[in-house]
VOPAGU-2260 file (C-alpha; in pm, 1 decimal, decimal comma):
REM VOPAGU-2260
SITE   aa  ch    i         X         Y         Z
SITE  UNK   A    0   10152,0   13952,3    9212,6
SITE  UNK   A    1   10219,4   13931,2    9598,7
SITE  UNK   A    2   10073,3   13645,6    9823,7
SITE  UNK   A    3    9699,0   13765,2    9901,5
SITE  UNK   A    4    9751,8   13708,7   10254,6
SITE  UNK   A    5    9944,1   14062,0   10246,9
SITE  UNK   A    6    9731,4   14336,3   10384,9
SITE  UNK   A    7    9848,5   14704,4   10451,7
SITE  UNK   A    8    9644,5   14906,7   10708,3
SITE  UNK   A    9    9655,1   15217,8   10914,3
SITE  UNK   A   10    9782,6   15566,0   10937,1
SITE  UNK   A   11   10141,1   15663,8   10953,9
SITE  UNK   A   12   10346,1   15996,4   11035,9
SITE  UNK   A   13   10669,9   15971,4   10869,4
SITE  UNK   A   14   10949,7   16156,9   11033,1
SITE  UNK   A   15   11027,6   16525,4   10933,9
SITE  UNK   A   16   11162,8   16615,1   10603,8
SITE  UNK   A   17   11554,6   16567,3   10606,3
SITE  UNK   A   18   11623,7   16832,5   10357,6
SITE  UNK   A   19   11397,0   17077,4   10538,9
SITE  UNK   A   20   11551,6   16994,6   10892,2
SITE  UNK   A   21   11895,3   17052,8   10754,5
SITE  UNK   A   22   11783,5   17395,8   10637,7
SITE  UNK   A   23   11582,4   17455,9   10960,7
SITE  UNK   A   24   11891,5   17433,7   11167,9
SITE  UNK   A   25   12100,0   17649,8   10931,1
SITE  UNK   A   26   11848,2   17926,5   10868,0
SITE  UNK   A   27   11775,8   17951,6   11253,1
SITE  UNK   A   28   12136,4   17990,0   11319,7
SITE  UNK   A   29   12187,2   18257,8   11057,9
SITE  UNK   A   30   11838,1   18443,5   11157,6
SITE  UNK   A   31   11823,7   18752,9   11351,8
SITE  UNK   A   32   11629,1   18665,0   11674,7
SITE  UNK   A   33   11495,8   18349,7   11825,7
SITE  UNK   A   34   11349,5   18074,5   11609,5
SITE  UNK   A   35   11133,3   17789,1   11710,3
SITE  UNK   A   36   11145,8   17452,0   11530,7
SITE  UNK   A   37   10904,1   17148,3   11575,7
SITE  UNK   A   38   10891,5   16801,2   11418,4
SITE  UNK   A   39   11253,8   16813,7   11314,1
SITE  UNK   A   40   11423,3   16472,7   11192,1
SITE  UNK   A   41   11634,8   16319,4   11475,1
SITE  UNK   A   42   11855,3   16131,2   11245,0
SITE  UNK   A   43   12213,1   16103,5   11199,4
SITE  UNK   A   44   12255,2   16324,4   10912,1
SITE  UNK   A   45   12069,1   16622,4   11080,8
SITE  UNK   A   46   12269,0   16554,2   11396,4
SITE  UNK   A   47   12582,1   16615,7   11173,3
SITE  UNK   A   48   12447,4   16965,3   11068,5
SITE  UNK   A   49   12377,5   17055,0   11440,4
SITE  UNK   A   50   12745,7   16965,4   11538,6
SITE  UNK   A   51   12903,7   17172,2   11272,8
SITE  UNK   A   52   12696,5   17459,3   11365,7
SITE  UNK   A   53   12774,1   17403,1   11736,5
SITE  UNK   A   54   13146,7   17412,1   11615,4
SITE  UNK   A   55   13079,3   17738,4   11441,4
SITE  UNK   A   56   12946,2   17905,1   11748,9
SITE  UNK   A   57   12581,1   17859,1   11748,6
SITE  UNK   A   58   12377,8   17737,2   12051,4
SITE  UNK   A   59   12208,5   17449,1   11887,7
SITE  UNK   A   60   12028,4   17265,7   12167,7
SITE  UNK   A   61   11965,6   16880,8   12182,6
SITE  UNK   A   62   11731,3   16790,2   11916,8
SITE  UNK   A   63   11386,6   16725,6   12034,8
SITE  UNK   A   64   11021,2   16746,4   11932,4
SITE  UNK   A   65   11027,2   17128,1   11982,2
SITE  UNK   A   66   11327,5   17364,9   12071,8
SITE  UNK   A   67   11417,3   17716,0   12024,8
SITE  UNK   A   68   11743,1   17857,4   11853,6
SITE  UNK   A   69   11882,1   18185,3   11917,9
SITE  UNK   A   70   12039,2   18314,4   11572,6
SITE  UNK   A   71   12353,6   18482,5   11564,0
SITE  UNK   A   72   12283,6   18649,5   11235,3
SITE  UNK   A   73   12481,0   18623,2   10894,8
SITE  UNK   A   74   12803,3   18765,8   11056,5
SITE  UNK   A   75   12794,8   18621,8   11377,8
SITE  UNK   A   76   12963,1   18287,3   11333,0
SITE  UNK   A   77   13309,9   18206,9   11499,5
SITE  UNK   A   78   13612,1   18038,3   11356,0
SITE  UNK   A   79   13599,7   17666,6   11447,4
SITE  UNK   A   80   13874,7   17508,2   11660,7
SITE  UNK   A   81   13787,0   17154,8   11562,5
SITE  UNK   A   82   13714,1   16969,4   11227,3
SITE  UNK   A   83   13385,8   17021,9   11096,1
SITE  UNK   A   84   13269,9   16647,0   11094,5
SITE  UNK   A   85   12965,8   16588,0   10827,7
SITE  UNK   A   86   12946,9   16215,3   10920,2
SITE  UNK   A   87   12765,7   16058,5   10610,9
SITE  UNK   A   88   12565,7   16387,1   10528,5
SITE  UNK   A   89   12650,4   16558,5   10194,0
SITE  UNK   A   90   12390,3   16821,3   10250,6
SITE  UNK   A   91   12581,7   16920,7   10564,5
SITE  UNK   A   92   12920,3   16924,8   10393,5
SITE  UNK   A   93   12799,9   17129,1   10090,0
SITE  UNK   A   94   12549,0   17363,6   10231,3
SITE  UNK   A   95   12770,9   17462,0   10529,9
SITE  UNK   A   96   13085,6   17492,1   10291,5
SITE  UNK   A   97   12868,3   17781,8   10150,0
SITE  UNK   A   98   12811,3   17931,3   10496,5
SITE  UNK   A   99   13175,5   17900,3   10590,4
SITE  UNK   A  100   13299,2   18062,9   10286,7
SITE  UNK   A  101   13043,9   18352,7   10288,3
SITE  UNK   A  102   13114,4   18430,8   10643,4
SITE  UNK   A  103   13481,8   18466,8   10581,3
SITE  UNK   A  104   13614,9   18201,7   10813,5
SITE  UNK   A  105   13823,3   17902,4   10747,3
SITE  UNK   A  106   13710,5   17560,3   10823,0
SITE  UNK   A  107   13815,9   17191,7   10745,7
SITE  UNK   A  108   13554,4   16962,6   10641,4
SITE  UNK   A  109   13574,4   16582,4   10716,7
SITE  UNK   A  110   13318,8   16289,5   10701,3
SITE  UNK   A  111   13297,2   15916,1   10708,3
SITE  UNK   A  112   13438,0   15679,5   10420,4
SITE  UNK   A  113   13121,1   15721,1   10217,7
SITE  UNK   A  114   13103,4   16078,6   10218,2
SITE  UNK   A  115   13481,1   16118,1   10165,4
SITE  UNK   A  116   13440,4   15975,6    9837,5
SITE  UNK   A  117   13153,6   16204,4    9723,9
SITE  UNK   A  118   13253,9   16484,5    9462,3
SITE  UNK   A  119   13312,1   16821,8    9630,8
SITE  UNK   A  120   13457,6   17007,8    9324,6
SITE  UNK   A  121   13093,7   17091,6    9234,1
SITE  UNK   A  122   13075,5   17353,7    9507,0
SITE  UNK   A  123   13457,8   17428,6    9490,3
SITE  UNK   A  124   13410,4   17595,5    9132,2
SITE  UNK   A  125   13141,7   17845,5    9221,4
SITE  UNK   A  126   13271,5   17944,6    9564,8
SITE  UNK   A  127   13636,9   18002,5    9402,2
SITE  UNK   A  128   13464,2   18208,9    9125,3
SITE  UNK   A  129   13308,0   18413,1    9436,7
SITE  UNK   A  130   13652,6   18465,0    9590,3
SITE  UNK   A  131   13692,5   18182,0    9833,9
SITE  UNK   A  132   13981,0   17929,3    9837,4
SITE  UNK   A  133   13997,2   17559,9    9892,3
SITE  UNK   A  134   14244,0   17311,4    9983,6
SITE  UNK   A  135   14137,3   17002,9    9823,6
SITE  UNK   A  136   14216,1   16626,7    9821,6
SITE  UNK   A  137   14336,1   16481,6    9513,0
SITE  UNK   A  138   14027,6   16274,2    9437,7
SITE  UNK   A  139   13811,2   16595,1    9490,2
SITE  UNK   A  140   13643,2   16481,5    9814,2
SITE  UNK   A  141   13680,7   16520,4   10174,8
SITE  UNK   A  142   13876,2   16619,6   10365,1
SITE  UNK   A  143   13882,3   16987,3   10215,6
SITE  UNK   A  144   13955,8   17305,3   10362,0
SITE  UNK   A  145   13742,6   17617,3   10287,1
SITE  UNK   A  146   13907,4   17947,3   10323,4
SITE  UNK   A  147   13628,0   18205,6   10326,3
SITE  UNK   A  148   13647,7   18575,1   10187,8
SITE  UNK   A  149   13448,3   18890,4   10103,6
SITE  UNK   A  150   13257,7   18703,7    9830,6
SITE  UNK   A  151   13153,6   18870,4    9520,1
SITE  UNK   A  152   12868,4   18872,1    9257,3
SITE  UNK   A  153   12830,6   18563,0    9055,2
SITE  UNK   A  154   12596,9   18447,4    8762,6
SITE  UNK   A  155   12672,3   18083,6    8769,5
SITE  UNK   A  156   12536,6   17812,3    8552,3
SITE  UNK   A  157   12546,8   17458,3    8707,6
SITE  UNK   A  158   12605,7   17187,0    8467,8
SITE  UNK   A  159   12368,0   16948,8    8655,0
SITE  UNK   A  160   12045,3   17021,5    8860,5
SITE  UNK   A  161   12168,7   16992,7    9215,1
SITE  UNK   A  162   11986,6   17151,6    9500,7
SITE  UNK   A  163   12282,8   17126,3    9718,2
SITE  UNK   A  164   12497,3   17311,0    9501,8
SITE  UNK   A  165   12255,2   17570,4    9433,0
SITE  UNK   A  166   12190,3   17595,7    9794,9
SITE  UNK   A  167   12546,6   17621,7    9863,1
SITE  UNK   A  168   12573,6   17931,6    9645,6
SITE  UNK   A  169   12274,4   18103,3    9794,2
SITE  UNK   A  170   12385,0   18062,3   10148,2
SITE  UNK   A  171   12720,0   18188,4   10057,7
SITE  UNK   A  172   12553,3   18484,7    9913,9
SITE  UNK   A  173   12335,3   18542,0   10209,4
SITE  UNK   A  174   12621,6   18543,7   10464,6
SITE  UNK   A  175   12853,9   18775,2   10240,4
SITE  UNK   A  176   12555,8   19016,8   10146,9
SITE  UNK   A  177   12634,8   18932,6    9773,2
SITE  UNK   A  178   12407,5   18922,9    9484,4
SITE  UNK   A  179   12391,0   18591,4    9277,9
SITE  UNK   A  180   12213,8   18427,1    9012,3
SITE  UNK   A  181   12221,3   18040,9    8984,5
SITE  UNK   A  182   12106,8   17866,5    8660,3
SITE  UNK   A  183   12033,2   17498,0    8617,5
SITE  UNK   A  184   11924,2   17277,9    8323,7
SITE  UNK   A  185   11605,4   17173,8    8497,8
SITE  UNK   A  186   11456,9   17279,4    8819,2
SITE  UNK   A  187   11609,6   17117,8    9119,8
SITE  UNK   A  188   11452,5   17085,5    9475,1
SITE  UNK   A  189   11364,9   17445,6    9572,7
SITE  UNK   A  190   11325,1   17407,3    9963,4
SITE  UNK   A  191   11591,8   17673,8   10021,2
SITE  UNK   A  192   11425,9   17937,9    9798,5
SITE  UNK   A  193   11093,5   17876,8    9960,5
SITE  UNK   A  194   11217,6   17918,1   10303,3
SITE  UNK   A  195   11427,2   18233,3   10217,3
SITE  UNK   A  196   11102,0   18377,0   10086,1
SITE  UNK   A  197   10898,1   18274,2   10360,8
SITE  UNK   A  198   11149,9   18436,0   10615,6
SITE  UNK   A  199   11188,3   18778,2   10460,7
SITE  UNK   A  200   11452,0   18736,6   10204,9
SITE  UNK   A  201   11393,3   18855,4    9838,8
SITE  UNK   A  202   11457,7   18575,2    9594,7
SITE  UNK   A  203   11324,7   18570,5    9231,4
SITE  UNK   A  204   11278,7   18233,7    9074,3
SITE  UNK   A  205   11140,2   18091,6    8760,8
SITE  UNK   A  206   11209,5   17741,7    8607,0
SITE  UNK   A  207   11546,9   17836,9    8468,2
SITE  UNK   A  208   11724,6   18033,7    8739,5
SITE  UNK   A  209   11722,1   18188,6    9100,8
SITE  UNK   A  210   11839,6   18542,0    9181,5
SITE  UNK   A  211   11909,1   18642,1    9531,8
SITE  UNK   A  212   11972,9   19018,6    9607,7
SITE  UNK   A  213   12242,8   19125,7    9818,1
SITE  UNK   A  214   12240,5   19291,9   10171,2
SITE  UNK   A  215   11955,5   19104,6   10323,3
SITE  UNK   A  216   11903,0   18961,8   10650,6
SITE  UNK   A  217   11690,0   18652,0   10741,3
SITE  UNK   A  218   11422,0   18678,2   10977,5
SITE  UNK   A  219   11351,0   18416,4   11269,7
SITE  UNK   A  220   11165,1   18095,9   11197,3
SITE  UNK   A  221   10847,9   17943,1   11354,1
SITE  UNK   A  222   10868,8   17621,3   11150,4
SITE  UNK   A  223   10675,4   17291,7   11190,7
SITE  UNK   A  224   10912,2   17033,6   10966,6
SITE  UNK   A  225   10652,4   16816,2   10735,1
SITE  UNK   A  226   10676,0   16476,3   10686,9
SITE  UNK   A  227   10941,4   16351,8   10444,8
SITE  UNK   A  228   10807,7   16270,0   10104,1
SITE  UNK   A  229   11122,4   16020,0   10037,4
SITE  UNK   A  230   11043,3   15840,0   10365,6
SITE  UNK   A  231   10679,5   15818,5   10285,5
SITE  UNK   A  232   10749,9   15683,9    9950,1
SITE  UNK   A  233   10863,8   15345,5   10095,5
SITE  UNK   A  234   10537,4   15312,1   10237,8
SITE  UNK   A  235   10344,8   15428,3    9938,7
SITE  UNK   A  236   10521,0   15183,6    9738,5
SITE  UNK   A  237   10444,5   14915,7    9961,6
SITE  UNK   A  238   10083,3   14987,5    9960,4
SITE  UNK   A  239   10079,1   14978,0    9594,4
SITE  UNK   A  240   10218,6   14629,6    9580,5
SITE  UNK   A  241   10009,5   14499,4    9839,4
SITE  UNK   A  242    9683,3   14330,1    9707,7
SITE  UNK   A  243    9467,3   14450,5   10007,7
SITE  UNK   A  244    9414,7   14740,2   10235,4
SITE  UNK   A  245    9508,7   15120,2   10222,4
SITE  UNK   A  246    9764,4   15340,9   10409,7
SITE  UNK   A  247    9718,7   15696,3   10491,0
SITE  UNK   A  248   10039,3   15893,7   10524,2
SITE  UNK   A  249    9975,4   16204,3   10742,1
SITE  UNK   A  250   10115,4   16560,5   10676,4
SITE  UNK   A  251   10361,1   16479,0   10407,1
SITE  UNK   A  252   10560,5   16752,7   10204,3
SITE  UNK   A  253   10425,8   16757,3    9858,8
SITE  UNK   A  254   10628,2   17023,1    9720,6
SITE  UNK   A  255   10623,4   16963,8    9337,0
SITE  UNK   A  256   10998,5   16926,1    9310,5
SITE  UNK   A  257   10968,6   16600,6    9548,2
SITE  UNK   A  258   10665,6   16437,6    9427,7
SITE  UNK   A  259   10808,0   16261,0    9107,5
SITE  UNK   A  260   10803,3   15921,2    9268,4
SITE  UNK   A  261   10425,1   15971,4    9358,0
SITE  UNK   A  262   10351,3   16073,6    8991,3
SITE  UNK   A  263   10547,6   15759,2    8857,5
SITE  UNK   A  264   10367,1   15532,9    9098,5
SITE  UNK   A  265   10030,6   15686,2    8971,0
SITE  UNK   A  266   10159,7   15623,7    8596,1
SITE  UNK   A  267   10232,0   15249,2    8691,8
SITE  UNK   A  268    9857,9   15210,2    8806,3
SITE  UNK   A  269    9845,8   15268,7    9168,7
SITE  UNK   A  270    9554,0   15451,9    9341,1
SITE  UNK   A  271    9693,1   15768,1    9506,2
SITE  UNK   A  272    9508,9   16058,8    9642,5
SITE  UNK   A  273    9636,6   16396,5    9801,3
SITE  UNK   A  274    9392,1   16502,3   10082,6
SITE  UNK   A  275    9387,4   16808,7   10316,4
SITE  UNK   A  276    9619,5   17019,8   10137,7
SITE  UNK   A  277    9760,0   17320,3   10301,6
SITE  UNK   A  278   10061,0   17594,8   10259,2
SITE  UNK   A  279   10299,6   17623,3   10568,7
SITE  UNK   A  280   10613,4   17840,5   10557,2
SITE  UNK   A  281   10601,4   17825,6   10180,4
SITE  UNK   A  282   10580,0   17453,0   10143,9
SITE  UNK   A  283   10254,4   17243,3   10037,6
SITE  UNK   A  284   10170,5   16975,6   10281,5
SITE  UNK   A  285    9914,9   16695,2   10229,3
SITE  UNK   A  286    9776,7   16362,6   10347,2
SITE  UNK   A  287    9840,2   16091,6   10082,3
SITE  UNK   A  288    9625,8   15791,5   10067,0
SITE  UNK   A  289    9732,4   15498,5    9885,0
SITE  UNK   A  290    9495,9   15200,8    9801,9
SITE  UNK   A  291    9623,6   14851,4    9757,4
SITE  UNK   A  292    9500,0   14609,2    9485,1
SITE  UNK   A  293    9590,0   14801,2    9175,5
SITE  UNK   A  294    9784,4   14583,1    8902,0
SITE  UNK   A  295   10115,8   14782,3    8843,3
SITE  UNK   A  296   10281,1   14833,0    8492,4
SITE  UNK   A  297   10637,5   14935,4    8383,5
SITE  UNK   A  298   10706,0   15290,8    8309,7
SITE  UNK   A  299   10989,1   15499,2    8134,5
SITE  UNK   A  300   11161,6   15778,6    8337,0
SITE  UNK   A  301   11373,7   16043,6    8149,7
SITE  UNK   A  302   11638,4   16309,1    8239,9
SITE  UNK   A  303   11401,7   16605,9    8286,0
SITE  UNK   A  304   11204,2   16398,0    8565,4
SITE  UNK   A  305   11498,2   16294,1    8752,8
SITE  UNK   A  306   11563,7   16565,4    9010,0
SITE  UNK   A  307   11213,8   16511,2    9134,1
SITE  UNK   A  308   11268,3   16142,8    9232,3
SITE  UNK   A  309   11630,4   16103,3    9241,7
SITE  UNK   A  310   11622,4   15961,4    9612,0
SITE  UNK   A  311   11340,9   15712,3    9518,4
SITE  UNK   A  312   11491,4   15549,4    9231,7
SITE  UNK   A  313   11635,8   15240,5    9418,7
SITE  UNK   A  314   11286,5   15198,0    9529,8
SITE  UNK   A  315   11133,1   15233,4    9192,0
SITE  UNK   A  316   11366,7   14979,4    9067,7
SITE  UNK   A  317   11229,4   14736,1    9351,9
SITE  UNK   A  318   10866,3   14802,2    9276,3
SITE  UNK   A  319   10916,0   14775,3    8909,4
SITE  UNK   A  320   11040,4   14390,6    8974,7
SITE  UNK   A  321   10655,7   14336,3    9054,8
SITE  UNK   A  322   10499,3   14531,4    8772,6
SITE  UNK   A  323   10394,9   14414,7    8426,3
SITE  UNK   A  324   10653,1   14487,4    8154,9
SITE  UNK   A  325   10967,2   14688,6    8135,0
SITE  UNK   A  326   11060,8   14995,0    8363,6
SITE  UNK   A  327   11341,7   15207,6    8191,4
SITE  UNK   A  328   11528,4   15483,2    8356,2
SITE  UNK   A  329   11754,6   15715,2    8202,6
SITE  UNK   A  330   11938,4   16031,1    8277,6
SITE  UNK   A  331   12029,1   15931,1    8632,6
SITE  UNK   A  332   12407,9   15914,8    8623,0
SITE  UNK   A  333   12404,5   16116,2    8952,7
SITE  UNK   A  334   12301,2   15800,5    9140,2
SITE  UNK   A  335   12651,7   15658,6    9086,9
SITE  UNK   A  336   12793,7   15939,7    9317,0
SITE  UNK   A  337   12551,2   15890,9    9599,0
SITE  UNK   A  338   12627,4   15709,6    9920,4
SITE  UNK   A  339   12685,3   15410,5    9711,2
SITE  UNK   A  340   12686,1   15372,1    9320,3
SITE  UNK   A  341   12317,1   15328,1    9351,0
SITE  UNK   A  342   12305,1   15201,6    8976,7
SITE  UNK   A  343   12523,7   14905,2    9009,8
SITE  UNK   A  344   12423,3   14845,7    9371,9
SITE  UNK   A  345   12051,9   14810,2    9316,0
SITE  UNK   A  346   12091,6   14625,9    8982,1
SITE  UNK   A  347   12319,9   14384,4    9155,1
SITE  UNK   A  348   12112,7   14321,8    9428,3
SITE  UNK   A  349   11799,6   14267,3    9222,4
SITE  UNK   A  350   11978,6   14016,9    9017,4
SITE  UNK   A  351   12121,5   13827,9    9308,1
SITE  UNK   A  352   11778,0   13784,4    9442,1
SITE  UNK   A  353   11636,6   13641,6    9118,6
SITE  UNK   A  354   11483,8   13945,5    8945,7
SITE  UNK   A  355   11541,7   14060,7    8596,9
SITE  UNK   A  356   11754,8   14385,2    8590,9
SITE  UNK   A  357   12048,1   14519,4    8406,1
SITE  UNK   A  358   12253,7   14855,8    8399,2
SITE  UNK   A  359   12259,0   15139,9    8178,3
SITE  UNK   A  360   12524,6   15405,0    8189,1
SITE  UNK   A  361   12318,7   15641,5    8330,2
SITE  UNK   A  362   12021,1   15419,3    8454,0
SITE  UNK   A  363   11872,5   15081,8    8452,3
SITE  UNK   A  364   11599,8   14856,0    8311,0
SITE  UNK   A  365   11394,4   14631,0    8521,7
SITE  UNK   A  366   11149,3   14382,3    8363,6
SITE  UNK   A  367   10860,8   14273,1    8606,9
SITE  UNK   A  368   10834,4   13891,6    8650,4
SITE  UNK   A  369   10660,1   13882,7    8984,4
SITE  UNK   A  370   10942,7   13645,7    9108,2
SITE  UNK   A  371   10969,3   13507,1    9455,6
SITE  UNK   A  372   11292,8   13668,1    9566,7
SITE  UNK   A  373   11551,4   13511,1    9771,0
SITE  UNK   A  374   11875,5   13618,2    9905,3
SITE  UNK   A  375   12089,4   13861,0   10105,2
SITE  UNK   A  376   12103,4   14223,3    9990,3
SITE  UNK   A  377   12460,6   14407,7   10016,7
SITE  UNK   A  378   12352,8   14764,3   10104,7
SITE  UNK   A  379   12687,2   14917,3   10102,1
SITE  UNK   A  380   12590,3   15107,6   10402,1
SITE  UNK   A  381   12334,2   15305,6   10194,9
SITE  UNK   A  382   12002,0   15367,4   10381,6
SITE  UNK   A  383   11805,6   15400,6   10086,5
SITE  UNK   A  384   11901,7   15075,2    9944,9
SITE  UNK   A  385   11831,2   14922,6   10300,6
SITE  UNK   A  386   11477,1   15048,6   10324,1
SITE  UNK   A  387   11388,6   14993,8    9948,0
SITE  UNK   A  388   11476,3   14603,4    9982,0
SITE  UNK   A  389   11320,2   14605,4   10328,6
SITE  UNK   A  390   10984,6   14674,9   10150,2
SITE  UNK   A  391   11034,7   14390,6    9921,2
SITE  UNK   A  392   11134,2   14168,3   10215,0
SITE  UNK   A  393   10787,7   14245,3   10388,5
SITE  UNK   A  394   10608,8   14080,2   10095,6
SITE  UNK   A  395   10499,9   13727,3   10171,7
SITE  UNK   A  396   10683,9   13464,9    9948,6
SITE  UNK   A  397   10989,7   13674,9    9937,8
SITE  UNK   A  398   11289,9   13548,6   10185,4
SITE  UNK   A  399   11516,2   13848,7   10202,7
SITE  UNK   A  400   11780,4   13945,5   10429,0
SITE  UNK   A  401   11936,8   14279,6   10469,4
SITE  UNK   A  402   12306,2   14299,9   10545,5
SITE  UNK   A  403   12289,3   14635,8   10740,1
SITE  UNK   A  404   11947,0   14703,5   10886,8
SITE  UNK   A  405   12103,1   14989,1   11107,5
SITE  UNK   A  406   12227,8   15203,3   10813,6
SITE  UNK   A  407   11865,5   15350,9   10806,1
SITE  UNK   A  408   11939,5   15579,8   11104,6
SITE  UNK   A  409   12087,4   15821,3   10848,4
SITE  UNK   A  410   11742,3   15931,3   10735,8
SITE  UNK   A  411   11443,3   15722,5   10909,9
SITE  UNK   A  412   11556,7   15555,3   11244,5
SITE  UNK   A  413   11221,8   15397,8   11321,9
SITE  UNK   A  414   11175,4   15256,7   10978,4
SITE  UNK   A  415   11172,8   14888,6   11073,7
SITE  UNK   A  416   10912,6   14964,8   11349,3
SITE  UNK   A  417   10689,9   15150,0   11126,0
SITE  UNK   A  418   10730,5   14887,7   10863,2
SITE  UNK   A  419   10596,5   14608,0   11119,9
SITE  UNK   A  420   10311,4   14834,0   11239,9
SITE  UNK   A  421   10161,5   14890,3   10891,6
SITE  UNK   A  422   10192,3   14508,3   10794,3
SITE  UNK   A  423   10089,1   14361,7   11113,8
């Protein structure tokens, strides 16, 4: 285990959930009437969504702790006169492509080098089946031009479980007034369905499919964005690795499609409790208490669980380096098309620091040896890698440098400040 001098302590309120923050802006823009949003994540990715919506004619104010948006309704967007720059945000590109297609508009989507390499044909296929047209780059990424149309009904079976693809189709249908069904192998994140239902849209959901009825309008929002469970996971992992202390993470979204990392950490032997659980705007929110000092053991994560902790898998690999036995993750091929190839990147980084890790085609194996890790982590500009290895760098005995600390601004701008606060 780690050096006994490490102690974690205190309470922390992590920034607003990134997935819900994107959707809060999009839904408020498409709603009839004025919406109030509080606690939004003010990160680079969310600013990208705000910028695209402004280019589509929506009066999105400067992002602040609280603000109002006057929605233009599902038919009030205007044709953009500039490229729709999504920065590093795949959520912005994929969800707003659905909005543009369903609104009958034309928009050219661009992004940074990392986003431009990420696959977009997964949204092209269903939207073209509904009646839209695409001009795609040869490699199937950005830039891409979306030509909207009067979209029709679709019953679409997605090959992978992707909340972004599902949400793209649902938003296209909402704007077009079309009825759609989206089927998935396993249930993906369901924030879109929950927010639709909480704001007056009839949507039927089960473990296999989502059905959105046509001709509906979205009511205005009065939404407090809960804490991001993916951001909270880093500190839950830190507390689980520490020999002394306790952390209380306040007001975190504990939607069951987002709590796979907490479940895995509990299976590894960590002491985790959910307190003060409440339901708000369709989302369950709770305080998460994680006690230090529990010995961790390796776990196996299989394909069915992957959608519930896909963003936390680099962190899980890092925690596994200090757990007894082997941790094996399979069915996670989607990690290869994130901001970086997160399978190769996390394994290479662990090995370079002195840990025991190896790649699988669709995952990785980490054998915990409780090493003292030393070296520099190459993040490839990937915020999740920077934060995961930042947690290991905080453990006494490790000597880890992060090559790009600033890339955390994509999802958690104050990460390093919060990390210092709970380990002071």
